[in-house]
Backbone as XML, in Angstrom:
<?xml version="1.0"?>
<chain id="A" units="angstrom">
  <residue number="1" name="MET">
    <atom name="N" x="-29.761" y="56.394" z="-44.272"/>
    <atom name="CA" x="-28.993" y="57.129" z="-43.286"/>
    <atom name="C" x="-27.640" y="57.496" z="-43.891"/>
  </residue>
  <residue number="2" name="VAL">
    <atom name="N" x="-27.212" y="58.709" z="-43.672"/>
    <atom name="CA" x="-25.957" y="59.203" z="-44.207"/>
    <atom name="C" x="-24.828" y="58.821" z="-43.257"/>
  </residue>
  <residue number="3" name="PRO">
    <atom name="N" x="-23.743" y="58.210" z="-43.783"/>
    <atom name="CA" x="-22.627" y="57.832" z="-42.911"/>
    <atom name="C" x="-22.019" y="59.067" z="-42.248"/>
  </residue>
  <residue number="4" name="GLY">
    <atom name="N" x="-21.787" y="58.991" z="-40.964"/>
    <atom name="CA" x="-21.163" y="60.078" z="-40.226"/>
    <atom name="C" x="-22.128" y="61.110" z="-39.690"/>
  </residue>
  <residue number="5" name="ALA">
    <atom name="N" x="-23.395" y="61.074" z="-40.105"/>
    <atom name="CA" x="-24.348" y="62.090" z="-39.660"/>
    <atom name="C" x="-24.605" y="61.982" z="-38.166"/>
  </residue>
  <residue number="6" name="ALA">
    <atom name="N" x="-24.695" y="60.780" z="-37.646"/>
    <atom name="CA" x="-24.958" y="60.605" z="-36.213"/>
    <atom name="C" x="-23.788" y="61.134" z="-35.388"/>
  </residue>
  <residue number="7" name="GLU">
    <atom name="N" x="-22.554" y="60.922" z="-35.863"/>
    <atom name="CA" x="-21.395" y="61.421" z="-35.136"/>
    <atom name="C" x="-21.369" y="62.947" z="-35.128"/>
  </residue>
  <residue number="8" name="ARG">
    <atom name="N" x="-21.719" y="63.557" z="-36.259"/>
    <atom name="CA" x="-21.735" y="65.013" z="-36.315"/>
    <atom name="C" x="-22.814" y="65.592" z="-35.422"/>
  </residue>
  <residue number="9" name="ASP">
    <atom name="N" x="-24.007" y="64.981" z="-35.403"/>
    <atom name="CA" x="-25.076" y="65.479" z="-34.549"/>
    <atom name="C" x="-24.700" y="65.351" z="-33.083"/>
  </residue>
  <residue number="10" name="SER">
    <atom name="N" x="-24.107" y="64.230" z="-32.682"/>
    <atom name="CA" x="-23.729" y="64.058" z="-31.286"/>
    <atom name="C" x="-22.578" y="64.976" z="-30.927"/>
  </residue>
  <residue number="11" name="ALA">
    <atom name="N" x="-21.691" y="65.279" z="-31.871"/>
    <atom name="CA" x="-20.579" y="66.185" z="-31.594"/>
    <atom name="C" x="-21.078" y="67.606" z="-31.383"/>
  </residue>
  <residue number="12" name="ASP">
    <atom name="N" x="-22.152" y="67.995" z="-32.070"/>
    <atom name="CA" x="-22.706" y="69.323" z="-31.872"/>
    <atom name="C" x="-23.283" y="69.462" z="-30.467"/>
  </residue>
  <residue number="13" name="MET">
    <atom name="N" x="-23.735" y="68.367" z="-29.867"/>
    <atom name="CA" x="-24.317" y="68.399" z="-28.535"/>
    <atom name="C" x="-23.268" y="68.181" z="-27.442"/>
  </residue>
  <residue number="14" name="ASN">
    <atom name="N" x="-22.162" y="67.529" z="-27.763"/>
    <atom name="CA" x="-21.133" y="67.210" z="-26.787"/>
    <atom name="C" x="-19.884" y="68.029" z="-27.094"/>
  </residue>
  <residue number="15" name="PRO">
    <atom name="N" x="-19.555" y="69.018" z="-26.251"/>
    <atom name="CA" x="-18.414" y="69.880" z="-26.541"/>
    <atom name="C" x="-17.063" y="69.173" z="-26.407"/>
  </residue>
  <residue number="16" name="ASP">
    <atom name="N" x="-17.015" y="67.965" z="-25.834"/>
    <atom name="CA" x="-15.757" y="67.243" z="-25.689"/>
    <atom name="C" x="-15.307" y="66.597" z="-26.997"/>
  </residue>
  <residue number="17" name="ILE">
    <atom name="N" x="-16.223" y="66.377" z="-27.921"/>
    <atom name="CA" x="-15.897" y="65.761" z="-29.198"/>
    <atom name="C" x="-15.574" y="66.875" z="-30.189"/>
  </residue>
  <residue number="18" name="ARG">
    <atom name="N" x="-14.407" y="66.754" z="-30.835"/>
    <atom name="CA" x="-13.997" y="67.763" z="-31.802"/>
    <atom name="C" x="-14.118" y="67.198" z="-33.210"/>
  </residue>
  <residue number="19" name="ILE">
    <atom name="N" x="-14.584" y="68.034" z="-34.122"/>
    <atom name="CA" x="-14.672" y="67.671" z="-35.528"/>
    <atom name="C" x="-13.952" y="68.756" z="-36.320"/>
  </residue>
  <residue number="20" name="LEU">
    <atom name="N" x="-13.142" y="68.337" z="-37.269"/>
    <atom name="CA" x="-12.409" y="69.284" z="-38.093"/>
    <atom name="C" x="-13.364" y="69.979" z="-39.048"/>
  </residue>
  <residue number="21" name="ASN">
    <atom name="N" x="-13.399" y="71.296" z="-38.980"/>
    <atom name="CA" x="-14.204" y="72.133" z="-39.861"/>
    <atom name="C" x="-13.324" y="73.218" z="-40.441"/>
  </residue>
  <residue number="22" name="ARG">
    <atom name="N" x="-13.676" y="73.698" z="-41.631"/>
    <atom name="CA" x="-13.019" y="74.889" z="-42.155"/>
    <atom name="C" x="-13.620" y="76.096" z="-41.460"/>
  </residue>
  <residue number="23" name="SER">
    <atom name="N" x="-12.777" y="77.060" z="-41.102"/>
    <atom name="CA" x="-13.238" y="78.234" z="-40.380"/>
    <atom name="C" x="-13.905" y="79.227" z="-41.326"/>
  </residue>
  <residue number="24" name="SER">
    <atom name="N" x="-15.035" y="79.758" z="-40.907"/>
    <atom name="CA" x="-15.701" y="80.778" z="-41.715"/>
    <atom name="C" x="-15.288" y="82.180" z="-41.269"/>
  </residue>
  <residue number="25" name="GLU">
    <atom name="N" x="-14.613" y="82.288" z="-40.127"/>
    <atom name="CA" x="-14.206" y="83.595" z="-39.608"/>
    <atom name="C" x="-12.704" y="83.836" z="-39.750"/>
  </residue>
  <residue number="26" name="ASP">
    <atom name="N" x="-11.882" y="82.836" z="-39.438"/>
    <atom name="CA" x="-10.428" y="82.980" z="-39.499"/>
    <atom name="C" x="-9.927" y="82.333" z="-40.788"/>
  </residue>
  <residue number="27" name="LYS">
    <atom name="N" x="-10.090" y="83.067" z="-41.902"/>
    <atom name="CA" x="-9.687" y="82.482" z="-43.169"/>
    <atom name="C" x="-9.021" y="83.525" z="-44.043"/>
  </residue>
  <residue number="28" name="MET">
    <atom name="N" x="-8.116" y="83.033" z="-44.888"/>
    <atom name="CA" x="-7.483" y="83.873" z="-45.901"/>
    <atom name="C" x="-7.935" y="83.416" z="-47.287"/>
  </residue>
  <residue number="29" name="LEU">
    <atom name="N" x="-7.994" y="82.111" z="-47.502"/>
    <atom name="CA" x="-8.497" y="81.576" z="-48.766"/>
    <atom name="C" x="-9.806" y="80.835" z="-48.532"/>
  </residue>
  <residue number="30" name="ALA">
    <atom name="N" x="-9.710" y="79.636" z="-47.977"/>
    <atom name="CA" x="-10.914" y="78.826" z="-47.794"/>
    <atom name="C" x="-11.148" y="78.430" z="-46.344"/>
  </residue>
  <residue number="31" name="GLY">
    <atom name="N" x="-10.307" y="78.880" z="-45.420"/>
    <atom name="CA" x="-10.513" y="78.591" z="-44.009"/>
    <atom name="C" x="-9.901" y="77.301" z="-43.515"/>
  </residue>
  <residue number="32" name="VAL">
    <atom name="N" x="-9.075" y="76.644" z="-44.344"/>
    <atom name="CA" x="-8.483" y="75.371" z="-43.944"/>
    <atom name="C" x="-7.520" y="75.564" z="-42.779"/>
  </residue>
  <residue number="33" name="ALA">
    <atom name="N" x="-6.598" y="76.509" z="-42.900"/>
    <atom name="CA" x="-5.616" y="76.732" z="-41.840"/>
    <atom name="C" x="-6.300" y="77.213" z="-40.553"/>
  </residue>
  <residue number="34" name="GLY">
    <atom name="N" x="-7.309" y="78.056" z="-40.674"/>
    <atom name="CA" x="-8.053" y="78.503" z="-39.494"/>
    <atom name="C" x="-8.758" y="77.353" z="-38.805"/>
  </residue>
  <residue number="35" name="GLY">
    <atom name="N" x="-9.338" y="76.455" z="-39.574"/>
    <atom name="CA" x="-9.994" y="75.282" z="-39.006"/>
    <atom name="C" x="-9.010" y="74.339" z="-38.339"/>
  </residue>
  <residue number="36" name="LEU">
    <atom name="N" x="-7.850" y="74.122" z="-38.981"/>
    <atom name="CA" x="-6.820" y="73.275" z="-38.376"/>
    <atom name="C" x="-6.292" y="73.902" z="-37.089"/>
  </residue>
  <residue number="37" name="GLY">
    <atom name="N" x="-6.132" y="75.224" z="-37.092"/>
    <atom name="CA" x="-5.680" y="75.916" z="-35.889"/>
    <atom name="C" x="-6.658" y="75.759" z="-34.739"/>
  </residue>
  <residue number="38" name="GLU">
    <atom name="N" x="-7.945" y="75.886" z="-35.021"/>
    <atom name="CA" x="-8.969" y="75.695" z="-33.987"/>
    <atom name="C" x="-8.977" y="74.257" z="-33.485"/>
  </residue>
  <residue number="39" name="TYR">
    <atom name="N" x="-8.855" y="73.311" z="-34.404"/>
    <atom name="CA" x="-8.925" y="71.895" z="-34.042"/>
    <atom name="C" x="-7.759" y="71.486" z="-33.141"/>
  </residue>
  <residue number="40" name="PHE">
    <atom name="N" x="-6.546" y="71.927" z="-33.501"/>
    <atom name="CA" x="-5.367" y="71.535" z="-32.734"/>
    <atom name="C" x="-4.993" y="72.529" z="-31.643"/>
  </residue>
  <residue number="41" name="GLY">
    <atom name="N" x="-5.650" y="73.679" z="-31.591"/>
    <atom name="CA" x="-5.388" y="74.660" z="-30.551"/>
    <atom name="C" x="-4.070" y="75.397" z="-30.727"/>
  </residue>
  <residue number="42" name="VAL">
    <atom name="N" x="-3.674" y="75.634" z="-31.971"/>
    <atom name="CA" x="-2.450" y="76.382" z="-32.249"/>
    <atom name="C" x="-2.768" y="77.521" z="-33.216"/>
  </residue>
  <residue number="43" name="ASP">
    <atom name="N" x="-1.772" y="78.391" z="-33.408"/>
    <atom name="CA" x="-1.944" y="79.539" z="-34.294"/>
    <atom name="C" x="-2.063" y="79.070" z="-35.744"/>
  </residue>
  <residue number="44" name="PRO">
    <atom name="N" x="-3.098" y="79.495" z="-36.471"/>
    <atom name="CA" x="-3.270" y="79.087" z="-37.864"/>
    <atom name="C" x="-2.121" y="79.514" z="-38.773"/>
  </residue>
  <residue number="45" name="VAL">
    <atom name="N" x="-1.359" y="80.509" z="-38.364"/>
    <atom name="CA" x="-0.227" y="80.958" z="-39.170"/>
    <atom name="C" x="0.772" y="79.817" z="-39.361"/>
  </residue>
  <residue number="46" name="LEU">
    <atom name="N" x="0.910" y="78.964" z="-38.360"/>
    <atom name="CA" x="1.817" y="77.820" z="-38.488"/>
    <atom name="C" x="1.381" y="76.893" z="-39.622"/>
  </residue>
  <residue number="47" name="PHE">
    <atom name="N" x="0.094" y="76.665" z="-39.744"/>
    <atom name="CA" x="-0.409" y="75.826" z="-40.825"/>
    <atom name="C" x="-0.263" y="76.523" z="-42.175"/>
  </residue>
  <residue number="48" name="ARG">
    <atom name="N" x="-0.492" y="77.829" z="-42.203"/>
    <atom name="CA" x="-0.333" y="78.567" z="-43.459"/>
    <atom name="C" x="1.105" y="78.498" z="-43.950"/>
  </residue>
  <residue number="49" name="VAL">
    <atom name="N" x="2.052" y="78.708" z="-43.040"/>
    <atom name="CA" x="3.470" y="78.626" z="-43.402"/>
    <atom name="C" x="3.807" y="77.202" z="-43.842"/>
  </residue>
  <residue number="50" name="GLY">
    <atom name="N" x="3.261" y="76.220" z="-43.160"/>
    <atom name="CA" x="3.505" y="74.825" z="-43.525"/>
    <atom name="C" x="2.981" y="74.488" z="-44.911"/>
  </residue>
  <residue number="51" name="PHE">
    <atom name="N" x="1.781" y="74.958" z="-45.246"/>
    <atom name="CA" x="1.228" y="74.711" z="-46.573"/>
    <atom name="C" x="2.078" y="75.380" z="-47.656"/>
  </residue>
  <residue number="52" name="VAL">
    <atom name="N" x="2.512" y="76.612" z="-47.407"/>
    <atom name="CA" x="3.338" y="77.320" z="-48.391"/>
    <atom name="C" x="4.683" y="76.621" z="-48.548"/>
  </residue>
  <residue number="53" name="ALA">
    <atom name="N" x="5.318" y="76.249" z="-47.440"/>
    <atom name="CA" x="6.614" y="75.567" z="-47.508"/>
    <atom name="C" x="6.495" y="74.232" z="-48.238"/>
  </residue>
  <residue number="54" name="ALA">
    <atom name="N" x="5.467" y="73.466" z="-47.922"/>
    <atom name="CA" x="5.277" y="72.168" z="-48.583"/>
    <atom name="C" x="4.970" y="72.350" z="-50.066"/>
  </residue>
  <residue number="55" name="THR">
    <atom name="N" x="4.289" y="73.428" z="-50.423"/>
    <atom name="CA" x="4.003" y="73.700" z="-51.831"/>
    <atom name="C" x="5.279" y="74.071" z="-52.576"/>
  </residue>
  <residue number="56" name="LEU">
    <atom name="N" x="6.106" y="74.923" z="-51.968"/>
    <atom name="CA" x="7.339" y="75.345" z="-52.631"/>
    <atom name="C" x="8.346" y="74.206" z="-52.736"/>
  </residue>
  <residue number="57" name="LEU">
    <atom name="N" x="8.391" y="73.343" z="-51.737"/>
    <atom name="CA" x="9.373" y="72.257" z="-51.741"/>
    <atom name="C" x="8.987" y="71.096" z="-52.651"/>
  </residue>
  <residue number="58" name="SER">
    <atom name="N" x="7.698" y="70.736" z="-52.647"/>
    <atom name="CA" x="7.322" y="69.549" z="-53.413"/>
    <atom name="C" x="5.972" y="69.645" z="-54.122"/>
  </residue>
  <residue number="59" name="GLY">
    <atom name="N" x="5.188" y="70.638" z="-53.827"/>
    <atom name="CA" x="3.861" y="70.743" z="-54.416"/>
    <atom name="C" x="2.783" y="70.005" z="-53.636"/>
  </residue>
  <residue number="60" name="VAL">
    <atom name="N" x="3.185" y="69.252" z="-52.631"/>
    <atom name="CA" x="2.227" y="68.474" z="-51.839"/>
    <atom name="C" x="1.318" y="69.381" z="-51.011"/>
  </residue>
  <residue number="61" name="GLY">
    <atom name="N" x="1.826" y="70.525" z="-50.595"/>
    <atom name="CA" x="1.025" y="71.441" z="-49.785"/>
    <atom name="C" x="-0.215" y="71.912" z="-50.510"/>
  </residue>
  <residue number="62" name="ALA">
    <atom name="N" x="-0.073" y="72.230" z="-51.786"/>
    <atom name="CA" x="-1.232" y="72.682" z="-52.566"/>
    <atom name="C" x="-2.239" y="71.558" z="-52.754"/>
  </residue>
  <residue number="63" name="LEU">
    <atom name="N" x="-1.741" y="70.352" z="-52.977"/>
    <atom name="CA" x="-2.649" y="69.212" z="-53.124"/>
    <atom name="C" x="-3.385" y="68.917" z="-51.817"/>
  </residue>
  <residue number="64" name="ALA">
    <atom name="N" x="-2.674" y="68.979" z="-50.698"/>
    <atom name="CA" x="-3.301" y="68.734" z="-49.399"/>
    <atom name="C" x="-4.341" y="69.802" z="-49.092"/>
  </residue>
  <residue number="65" name="TYR">
    <atom name="N" x="-4.005" y="71.065" z="-49.380"/>
    <atom name="CA" x="-4.945" y="72.155" z="-49.139"/>
    <atom name="C" x="-6.201" y="71.974" z="-49.982"/>
  </residue>
  <residue number="66" name="LEU">
    <atom name="N" x="-6.016" y="71.665" z="-51.250"/>
    <atom name="CA" x="-7.162" y="71.456" z="-52.139"/>
    <atom name="C" x="-8.022" y="70.284" z="-51.674"/>
  </residue>
  <residue number="67" name="ALA">
    <atom name="N" x="-7.381" y="69.210" z="-51.229"/>
    <atom name="CA" x="-8.134" y="68.058" z="-50.717"/>
    <atom name="C" x="-8.952" y="68.444" z="-49.495"/>
  </residue>
  <residue number="68" name="LEU">
    <atom name="N" x="-8.367" y="69.229" z="-48.590"/>
    <atom name="CA" x="-9.102" y="69.649" z="-47.397"/>
    <atom name="C" x="-10.247" y="70.593" z="-47.744"/>
  </residue>
  <residue number="69" name="VAL">
    <atom name="N" x="-10.048" y="71.442" z="-48.738"/>
    <atom name="CA" x="-11.141" y="72.332" z="-49.181"/>
    <atom name="C" x="-12.321" y="71.504" z="-49.681"/>
  </residue>
  <residue number="70" name="LEU">
    <atom name="N" x="-12.019" y="70.453" z="-50.414"/>
    <atom name="CA" x="-13.087" y="69.636" z="-50.993"/>
    <atom name="C" x="-13.729" y="68.676" z="-49.999"/>
  </residue>
  <residue number="71" name="LEU">
    <atom name="N" x="-12.975" y="68.209" z="-49.010"/>
    <atom name="CA" x="-13.473" y="67.158" z="-48.117"/>
    <atom name="C" x="-14.001" y="67.637" z="-46.767"/>
  </residue>
  <residue number="72" name="VAL">
    <atom name="N" x="-13.590" y="68.806" z="-46.317"/>
    <atom name="CA" x="-13.962" y="69.274" z="-44.977"/>
    <atom name="C" x="-15.024" y="70.354" z="-45.105"/>
  </residue>
  <residue number="73" name="ARG">
    <atom name="N" x="-16.085" y="70.213" z="-44.330"/>
    <atom name="CA" x="-17.168" y="71.204" z="-44.378"/>
    <atom name="C" x="-16.786" y="72.446" z="-43.580"/>
  </residue>
  <residue number="74" name="THR">
    <atom name="N" x="-17.462" y="73.561" z="-43.857"/>
    <atom name="CA" x="-17.224" y="74.778" z="-43.092"/>
    <atom name="C" x="-18.007" y="74.719" z="-41.792"/>
  </residue>
  <residue number="75" name="ASP">
    <atom name="N" x="-17.599" y="75.534" z="-40.824"/>
    <atom name="CA" x="-18.251" y="75.485" z="-39.519"/>
    <atom name="C" x="-19.633" y="76.124" z="-39.518"/>
  </residue>
  <residue number="76" name="ASP">
    <atom name="N" x="-20.007" y="76.811" z="-40.582"/>
    <atom name="CA" x="-21.356" y="77.406" z="-40.621"/>
    <atom name="C" x="-22.343" y="76.577" z="-41.425"/>
  </residue>
  <residue number="77" name="GLU">
    <atom name="N" x="-21.898" y="75.439" z="-41.966"/>
    <atom name="CA" x="-22.819" y="74.553" z="-42.682"/>
    <atom name="C" x="-23.648" y="73.759" z="-41.692"/>
  </residue>
  <residue number="78" name="MET">
    <atom name="N" x="-24.871" y="73.511" z="-42.043"/>
    <atom name="CA" x="-25.746" y="72.745" z="-41.181"/>
    <atom name="C" x="-25.355" y="71.269" z="-41.234"/>
  </residue>
  <residue number="79" name="PRO">
    <atom name="N" x="-25.421" y="70.547" z="-40.117"/>
    <atom name="CA" x="-25.152" y="69.109" z="-40.157"/>
    <atom name="C" x="-26.208" y="68.387" z="-40.982"/>
  </residue>
  <residue number="80" name="LEU">
    <atom name="N" x="-25.792" y="67.300" z="-41.606"/>
    <atom name="CA" x="-26.723" y="66.517" z="-42.417"/>
    <atom name="C" x="-27.747" y="65.821" z="-41.530"/>
  </residue>
  <residue number="81" name="PRO">
    <atom name="N" x="-28.998" y="65.739" z="-41.970"/>
    <atom name="CA" x="-30.016" y="65.060" z="-41.160"/>
    <atom name="C" x="-29.717" y="63.570" z="-41.057"/>
  </residue>
  <residue number="82" name="ALA">
    <atom name="N" x="-30.095" y="62.992" z="-39.929"/>
    <atom name="CA" x="-29.821" y="61.563" z="-39.681"/>
    <atom name="C" x="-30.729" y="60.678" z="-40.478"/>
  </residue>
</chain>
């Protein structure tokens, strides 16, 4: 059994449970800011500005963005079988 697969399957059936996904529709690079915007219910532009500001100030924004690209699935990917 794959860890987290049961939670993802139940979240697909229960609209009250939210899972962070990268957006396949609202994206400029990889959909991270669009996914964060959907998850938190705010404008993705705020996250985009935050990533750019954090990158210019310390470089952490680029590392965080890259980590989210690698760790968060897109919303059009199929959930893993249980």
